[in-house]
C-alpha positions in Angstrom: 268.4 107.9 142.7 268.3 104.2 143.0 265.8 101.7 141.0 264.0 101.0 144.9 263.4 104.6 145.6 262.2 104.9 141.7 260.0 101.9 142.1 258.4 102.8 145.1 257.6 106.6 144.0 255.8 104.6 141.1 253.1 102.5 143.8 249.8 104.2 143.5 249.1 106.3 146.0 245.5 107.8 145.8 245.6 110.1 148.8 248.5 111.6 147.5 249.6 114.2 144.6 252.6 111.6 143.3 250.4 108.7 143.3 247.0 110.7 141.7 249.7 111.8 138.8 251.1 108.1 138.5 247.4 106.9 138.0 247.3 109.5 134.7 250.0 109.3 133.3 250.8 105.7 133.6 248.2 104.6 131.6 248.1 107.6 129.3 252.0 106.3 128.0 251.3 102.5 128.2 247.6 101.8 126.9 249.5 103.4 123.4 252.1 101.1 123.3 250.0 97.9 124.3 247.4 98.8 121.1 250.5 99.4 119.0 252.2 96.5 120.2 249.0 94.2 119.4 248.2 95.7 116.0 251.8 95.2 115.0 251.7 91.4 116.0 248.3 91.2 114.2 249.7 92.8 110.9 252.8 90.7 111.4 250.5 87.4 112.0 248.7 88.4 108.8 251.7 89.5 106.8 252.8 85.8 107.9 249.9 84.0 106.4 249.9 85.7 103.3 253.9 84.3 102.5 253.4 81.5 104.0 250.3 81.0 101.1 252.3 82.8 98.4 255.5 80.5 99.1 252.8 77.5 99.3 251.4 78.7 95.9 254.8 79.1 94.4 255.9 75.4 95.4 252.6 73.9 94.7 253.2 75.4 90.7 256.4 74.3 90.8 256.1 70.5 91.6 252.9 70.5 89.9 255.5 71.8 86.9 257.7 69.1 87.7 255.0 66.7 87.1 253.3 68.1 83.8 257.3 68.1 83.0 257.6 64.5 83.6 254.3 63.4 82.0 255.1 65.5 78.8 258.4 64.1 78.3 257.2 60.2 78.9 254.7 61.3 75.8 257.3 62.7 73.7 259.8 59.5 74.0 256.9 57.5 73.7 255.5 58.9 70.5 259.3 58.6 69.4 259.4 55.1 69.9 255.6 54.5 68.6 257.3 55.6 65.3 260.5 54.0 65.0 260.7 51.7 61.8 263.3 48.6 63.8 260.5 48.5 66.6 257.6 48.2 64.4 259.2 45.4 62.8 259.9 43.6 66.1 256.3 43.9 66.9 255.0 42.8 63.7 256.3 39.0 64.1 254.4 38.9 67.6 257.7 37.4 69.4 258.5 38.0 72.6 261.7 37.5 72.4 262.3 39.7 69.4 259.7 42.3 71.3 261.7 42.2 74.3 264.8 42.8 72.7 263.8 45.5 71.0 262.4 47.1 74.3 266.1 46.5 76.0 267.2 49.3 73.1 265.1 52.2 75.1 265.9 54.2 77.4 264.1 53.2 80.9 262.3 55.3 82.8 259.8 53.7 83.7 258.4 50.0 82.7 257.5 49.4 78.9 254.8 47.1 77.9 253.5 45.6 74.4 249.7 44.5 74.1 248.4 42.4 70.7 245.9 44.1 68.3 243.5 41.9 70.0 244.7 43.3 73.7 246.3 40.1 74.3 249.6 41.2 76.4 252.8 39.9 74.0 256.0 41.3 75.6 257.8 44.1 78.8 260.3 45.0 80.5 260.6 46.2 84.2 258.5 45.0 86.9 255.0 47.1 87.8 254.6 48.4 90.7 250.8 47.6 90.2 248.9 44.3 89.0 250.4 42.6 85.6 247.4 42.5 83.3 247.1 40.0 80.2 244.3 41.7 78.5 243.5 45.6 77.7 239.6 46.0 78.3 238.0 46.5 74.8 237.0 50.2 76.0 240.5 51.2 76.6 241.7 49.3 73.4 239.3 51.1 71.5 239.8 54.5 73.3 243.8 54.1 72.2 243.0 53.2 68.9 240.7 55.8 68.4 242.5 58.7 69.9 246.2 57.3 69.5 247.2 58.2 73.2 245.8 58.2 76.4 247.1 59.3 79.7 245.4 58.1 83.3 246.6 58.4 86.5 246.1 56.1 89.8 247.2 55.0 93.1 249.2 52.2 93.9 249.7 51.3 97.7 252.9 52.2 99.0 253.8 53.5 95.6 252.3 57.0 95.4 250.6 57.7 92.2 251.2 56.0 89.2 251.1 57.6 84.9 249.9 55.2 82.2 250.5 56.3 79.0 249.2 54.4 76.1 250.2 55.0 72.3 248.5 53.2 69.2 251.7 51.5 67.3 250.8 51.5 63.9 253.0 50.4 60.5 252.0 51.0 57.1 248.4 52.4 58.3 247.5 48.8 59.8 246.7 48.8 63.4 249.6 46.8 65.2 249.1 47.1 68.9 249.7 49.0 72.1 252.9 50.4 73.8 252.4 50.8 76.9 254.3 53.2 79.1 254.0 53.0 83.2 256.3 55.9 85.8 255.6 56.0 89.3 256.1 59.0 91.9 256.2 57.2 95.2 258.6 58.4 98.3 261.7 58.0 96.5 260.4 60.7 94.6 258.9 63.0 96.9 262.0 62.6 99.1 264.0 63.8 96.4 261.7 66.7 95.7 261.6 67.7 99.7 265.9 68.0 99.0 265.7 70.2 96.1 262.8 72.2 97.0 263.0 72.5 101.5 259.1 71.7 101.7 257.9 68.1 102.8 255.3 67.0 100.3 252.5 64.3 100.4 250.1 63.1 97.8 247.1 60.9 98.1 243.9 59.9 95.9 240.2 61.5 96.9 239.6 58.5 98.7 242.4 59.5 100.9 243.8 56.6 101.3 247.0 55.2 99.5 249.3 58.1 100.9 253.1 58.9 99.3 254.8 61.4 101.7 258.5 62.5 101.9 258.7 61.8 105.6 257.1 59.6 107.9 253.9 60.8 108.5 252.1 60.6 112.0 248.6 60.2 112.2 247.9 64.2 114.2 249.3 64.7 110.7 247.2 62.5 108.6 244.4 63.9 110.5 245.4 67.4 109.8 245.3 66.1 105.9 241.8 64.7 106.1 240.0 67.7 107.9 242.0 70.0 105.2 240.8 67.9 102.2 237.3 68.2 103.5 237.4 72.0 103.3 239.0 72.4 99.8 236.0 69.7 98.8 233.5 72.4 100.3 235.0 75.2 97.9 237.1 77.2 101.5 240.2 78.4 101.0 243.3 77.0 101.1 244.4 79.0 104.5 247.7 77.7 106.4 246.5 74.7 109.1 249.3 74.8 112.2 250.5 71.6 113.4 253.4 70.2 115.5 255.6 67.5 113.8 258.6 66.5 115.9 258.7 69.6 118.1 258.8 72.0 115.5 255.6 73.4 113.8 254.7 73.7 110.3 251.9 75.1 108.2 250.2 72.8 106.0 248.5 73.4 102.1 246.5 71.3 100.6 245.5 71.3 97.1 243.8 69.6 94.1 245.0 67.5 91.8 243.5 67.5 88.3 244.0 67.6 84.9 243.2 70.6 82.2 239.9 71.1 81.3 238.1 68.8 83.7 236.6 69.6 87.0 236.9 66.4 89.2 240.7 65.8 90.2 242.3 62.2 90.7 244.2 63.5 94.0 245.2 66.1 96.6 248.9 67.7 96.7 249.9 68.6 100.4 252.4 70.8 101.2 254.3 71.0 104.6 256.2 74.5 105.3 258.6 74.5 108.6 257.5 77.8 110.7 260.8 77.8 112.7 262.6 81.0 111.2 258.8 82.8 111.3 258.3 81.8 114.6 261.7 82.9 115.5 260.9 86.2 113.8 257.3 86.2 116.0 259.2 85.6 119.4 261.9 88.3 118.4 258.9 90.8 117.3 257.0 90.2 120.6 260.4 90.4 122.8 261.2 93.7 121.1 257.4 95.0 122.1 257.7 93.5 125.7 261.4 95.7 125.7 259.6 98.7 124.5 256.7 98.6 126.4 259.0 97.8 129.5 261.1 100.9 128.5 258.5 103.2 128.0 257.4 103.1 131.1 260.3 103.0 133.1 260.9 106.3 130.6 257.4 107.5 131.9 257.8 106.4 135.3 261.0 108.2 136.0 260.1 111.5 134.1 257.2 111.4 136.7 259.0 111.2 139.5 261.0 114.0 138.2 258.0 115.9 137.5 256.4 115.1 141.0 259.5 115.5 142.7 259.6 119.1 141.9 256.2 119.6 143.3 255.6 117.3 146.1 259.4 116.9 147.5 259.2 119.5 150.1 256.2 118.2 151.4 257.0 114.8 151.2 260.2 115.5 153.1 258.0 117.1 155.8 256.0 114.2 156.6 258.6 111.8 156.9 260.5 113.9 159.4 257.0 113.9 161.2 257.1 110.2 160.4 260.4 110.0 161.6 259.7 112.0 165.1 257.0 109.8 165.6 258.9 107.0 165.7 261.9 108.2 168.3 264.1 109.6 165.0 264.9 112.7 165.3 266.6 114.6 162.4 266.6 118.2 160.5 265.7 118.6 156.9 267.8 120.3 154.4 267.0 123.5 152.9 264.5 123.5 149.8 263.7 125.8 147.5 259.7 125.9 147.5 257.4 128.9 148.6 257.3 131.0 151.9 254.7 129.2 153.5 256.3 125.7 153.1 260.1 127.2 154.2 258.6 128.5 157.0 257.3 125.1 158.3 260.5 123.7 157.1 262.9 126.0 159.8 260.3 125.6 162.2 260.4 122.0 162.2 264.3 122.3 162.3 264.2 123.8 165.1 262.3 121.8 167.2 264.2 118.9 166.0 267.4 120.5 167.0 266.1 121.2 170.5 264.7 117.3 170.7 267.8 116.2 169.4 270.1 118.2 172.0 267.5 117.1 174.9 267.5 113.7 174.3 271.3 113.7 173.9 271.5 115.4 177.4 269.1 112.7 179.0 270.9 109.7 176.9 274.4 110.8 178.5 272.8 111.5 181.9 271.7 107.8 181.6 274.6 105.9 180.4 276.2 107.6 184.0 273.5 106.2 185.7 273.6 103.2 184.5 277.3 102.9 184.9 277.4 104.2 188.4 274.7 101.3 188.8 276.2 98.4 187.7 279.8 99.3 189.4 277.7 99.6 192.5 276.4 96.2 191.6 279.4 94.7 191.0 281.2 96.2 193.9 278.1 94.9 196.0 278.6 91.6 194.5 282.3 91.0 195.3 281.7 92.5 198.9 279.1 90.1 199.3 281.5 87.2 198.3 284.5 88.1 199.7 282.6 88.6 203.4 281.1 85.3 202.4 284.5 83.6 201.7 286.1 85.4 204.4 283.5 84.0 206.9 283.6 80.5 205.4 287.7 80.6 205.9 287.4 81.6 209.6 284.6 78.6 209.8 286.8 76.4 208.5 289.9 77.4 209.7 287.9 77.2 213.2 286.5 73.6 212.3 289.5 72.1 211.1 291.7 73.4 213.7 289.3 72.6 216.5 288.9 69.2 214.7 292.7 68.4 213.5 293.7 67.8 217.8 291.5 65.2 218.7 291.8 63.8 215.1 295.4 63.6 215.9 295.2 62.3 219.4 292.9 59.5 217.8 295.6 58.8 214.7 298.7 59.0 217.3 296.9 56.8 219.9 296.1 54.1 217.0 299.3 54.0 216.4 300.1 53.1 220.0 296.9 50.6 220.4 297.6 49.0 217.3 301.5 48.3 219.0 299.9 47.2 222.4 298.0 44.5 220.6 301.5 43.5 218.7 302.7 43.0 222.6 299.8 40.9 223.6 299.9 38.8 220.8 303.6 38.2 221.5 303.3 37.7 225.4 300.3 34.8 224.3 302.8 33.2 221.5 305.6 33.2 224.4 302.9 31.2 226.4 301.6 28.7 224.1 305.6 28.2 223.6 306.1 26.8 227.1 302.6 25.7 228.2 303.7 22.5 227.3 306.2 22.3 230.4 303.5 23.1 233.1 301.6 20.3 234.7 298.5 18.9 232.8 296.0 20.4 235.2 297.2 23.9 234.9 297.5 23.6 231.8 294.2 22.8 230.9 292.7 25.3 233.3 294.8 27.9 231.6 293.5 26.8 227.8 289.8 26.8 229.1 290.2 30.1 230.3 291.8 31.4 227.1 288.9 29.2 225.2 286.3 31.1 227.2 287.4 34.4 227.1 287.7 34.0 223.0 291.4 35.7 223.0 292.6 34.8 219.8 289.1 36.5 218.4 289.6 39.3 220.8 292.9 40.0 219.4 292.0 39.7 215.5 289.1 41.3 216.3 290.8 44.3 217.9 293.1 44.7 214.9 290.5 45.2 212.8 288.8 47.4 215.0 291.9 49.6 215.1 292.9 49.1 211.4 289.6 50.9 210.6 289.6 53.5 213.1 292.7 54.2 211.6 291.6 54.7 208.4 288.5 56.5 209.5 291.2 59.0 211.2 293.3 59.2 208.2 290.1 60.1 206.4 288.9 62.9 209.0 292.7 64.5 208.9 292.4 64.5 205.0 289.1 66.2 205.3 290.8 68.7 207.4 293.9 69.2 205.4 291.6 69.6 202.3 289.5 72.5 204.2 292.7 74.5 205.4 294.3 73.9 201.9 291.3 75.2 200.5 290.5 78.3 202.7 294.2 79.4 203.3 293.2 82.8 205.0 296.3 83.4 206.2 297.9 83.7 202.3 295.7 86.2 201.5 298.9 87.5 198.8 299.6 86.0 195.7 302.2 83.1 196.2 303.6 80.2 194.4 301.7 77.1 194.2 300.9 74.0 192.7 297.6 73.9 190.6 296.9 70.3 190.8 297.0 70.0 194.7 294.4 73.0 194.3 292.2 70.9 191.9 292.4 67.9 194.1 291.6 69.6 197.7 288.9 71.3 195.8 287.4 67.9 194.6 287.7 65.8 197.9 285.1 68.7 199.1 282.7 67.9 196.2 283.0 64.0 196.9 280.2 62.9 198.5 278.1 65.0 195.6 280.0 63.3 192.9 280.3 60.0 195.0 278.9 56.9 193.0 277.0 59.4 190.1 279.7 61.5 188.5 283.4 60.2 186.7 286.2 62.4 187.4 288.6 62.2 184.7 292.0 63.9 185.7 294.8 65.0 182.6 297.2 66.8 184.2 300.1 67.9 182.1 303.6 69.1 183.8 303.1 72.3 185.4 305.3 74.6 187.2 304.2 76.6 190.0 302.1 79.4 189.4 301.9 82.6 191.4 298.2 83.1 192.1 296.0 83.8 195.5 294.8 80.0 196.4 291.9 80.9 197.9 290.7 82.8 194.9 292.0 80.6 192.5 290.3 77.6 194.7 287.0 79.4 194.6 286.7 79.5 191.2 287.5 75.8 191.0 284.7 75.1 192.8 282.5 77.8 191.3 283.1 75.5 187.7 283.1 72.1 189.4 279.4 72.7 191.6 277.9 73.8 188.7 279.4 70.9 186.1 278.0 68.8 189.0 274.4 70.3 188.8 274.6 70.6 185.0 274.2 66.6 185.1 271.2 65.1 185.5 271.8 61.8 186.4 275.1 59.7 186.0 277.7 61.9 183.8 281.2 62.6 183.5 283.8 65.2 184.3 287.1 65.8 182.2 289.7 68.1 183.9 293.0 69.0 181.6 295.9 71.2 182.3 298.8 72.0 180.1 301.5 74.4 179.7 301.0 76.8 176.8 304.5 79.2 177.0 304.7 81.2 179.9 300.8 80.3 180.7 299.1 77.4 182.0 295.9 76.0 180.7 293.3 74.7 182.4 290.2 73.0 181.0 287.1 71.6 182.7 284.7 70.2 180.8 281.4 68.0 181.3 278.6 66.4 179.8 275.6 67.9 180.9 272.9 69.6 179.5 274.9 72.2 177.6 274.0 76.0 177.2 272.2 77.8 174.4 273.8 80.3 172.7 271.5 83.5 174.0 272.4 82.2 177.2 275.9 81.6 176.8 276.2 85.5 175.5 275.2 86.4 179.3 276.8 84.2 181.4 279.2 85.3 183.4 276.7 88.9 183.6 275.8 89.3 187.3 273.2 87.8 188.6 272.5 85.5 185.4 271.3 82.5 186.2 269.4 79.4 184.2 268.5 77.7 187.6 265.0 77.7 189.4 264.3 80.6 191.9 266.6 79.0 195.6 268.8 77.1 193.2 271.5 80.3 192.7 272.3 83.8 193.2 273.7 83.9 189.4 276.7 85.4 190.8 279.7 82.8 191.0 280.6 82.5 187.2 280.7 86.7 187.2 282.8 86.3 190.3 285.1 83.3 189.0 285.2 85.6 185.8 286.4 88.8 188.0 289.2 86.5 190.1 290.2 85.5 187.2 290.7 89.1 185.6 292.4 90.0 188.7 295.3 87.1 187.9 295.9 88.7 184.8 294.2 85.6 183.0 291.5 84.5 180.9 288.3 82.5 180.7 286.0 81.7 178.0 282.8 78.8 177.6 282.0 76.8 174.4 279.2 74.8 174.8 276.3 72.8 172.7 272.9 72.3 173.6 272.7 67.9 174.9 276.6 67.2 174.4 278.3 69.6 177.3 280.0 73.0 178.3 284.0 73.2 178.7 285.4 76.0 180.7 289.0 77.1 179.2 291.1 79.1 181.9 294.8 80.3 181.0 297.0 81.9 184.0 300.0 83.4 183.6 303.0 81.5 186.0 304.7 84.3 187.4 302.1 88.0 187.8 304.0 90.4 185.1 303.5 93.7 188.1 303.9 94.1 191.6 300.2 95.2 191.8 299.0 92.4 190.0 299.9 90.5 193.5 297.3 92.5 196.1 294.2 90.0 195.6 
């Protein structure tokens, strides 16, 4: 069973039993899984929010505990300093140097300042993060004198919030002034808190300004804090608000900072908790649910397939078999365990399929025999037609060559004699001119007048030129006759050792008028031995290939003819720069009657005959072509024919 068959079986087919069962079973199994997955995701998300809230509350309590512990530490240390006798005596002097020296003996965790009973500034250690003041207000001084100690907090730009504790200094019942402790809680302290608590912390005042954070606070985070602050101020619950910071998701919580027994807050505390691990857990849960859903779908589909297979398999097999018969693919159905009626249908169908198959096979064998006989008839007919044409052509060529050979021989021979006679006449005239000075003046003038009137010198020169032209023309006609005789060779119907290069040259001479001033032929002949072949048939092959090459070249072009020896074989390559042949046409190029030319320009027999003649010579012929570049035919011929039977053309 393959997955392809499995998924194909799941395709809803409303008009089939299998499709109907699939439509009912798949929703029954898939819908509950989807509902359970959605509910589990909802519960997990709810628990995630609860865990985030609980952690945020825990972190808030811990951080506020640190704030409170730091304040209590400052209070306790301030109380001890306010009771130290040496320090009180130094304050009593009212001298800055003495007071600053006494302050320098204390452990420095913030800034210390001393004010006089009238509120005037006396001395200090360290530098204030806020603006220095020279006098305490009357209200502030009175509150310290009345309560003994006063705690206040305020925010400073870029330094977070500042805790200020003022202690009343009394010595022997006398009010000496005020000791002020100042401690700032800014970005450095928040960064240290982040490293210890693994949570980002932001604090800011009630006006949503003067922000101090444990990290560089982007604009979108500040906007999120503003939204949370408005929701907290209206009494809403501190629910997590998710935000993306630097490609990572955070849950942000906001809480009001306030003193005990006071309704109004003095600022806000914001916590940013990374959700990377929670997102990974949610993603893992979602993937698990998806995989579980897919697994259940596959299992249910498999169950449906197995269940429906037992019910509808015989019917489906019969239907599929009928479909195959409809498209001509006849086959039998294997025996299936089913009801009597279906088994009877299957047996009847198998009998019918068997009869159809036997009849079809018999018809195919008969058709193959007819096709083979028809092909043999066509090949025989084409060979006979071509043989008859070549025989007639050979007889005509031989007759024409014979008829032309004698008169051309006379002309060629007589022109040589005529040239000799002209030479003798020129010798006679030259001899006369050598002795004309000895003649009487009157006779000499008469003869010169006759020579000048008859233009003897011009006639002699012109006769020589005409004789040479006639001799050249006669020689060309003689070469053509020789080429015709070499091409036909009707008297040499058997195999004999022949010069392949001479066969090529004789064919090119016959095609010279067609190639003249249009096609440039490049001959790259190697050193070939004499080849045992039927010259007339090899000439016919070269004629067909070169004629096709010339017809493939539209306008001007080139043809390359290369020969070489390869062991006991010779190789002849004929390549042209024509239009080329497509891959589809090359597969049928040697088939009889196949042609790419227009009607009336070719019979489609040339290359098929050439292929057959090369095979009779125990050789091979192949073609390689590229459209738009040209075509190359490669012929290989054995130097010697292997058996006497091969020498019978």
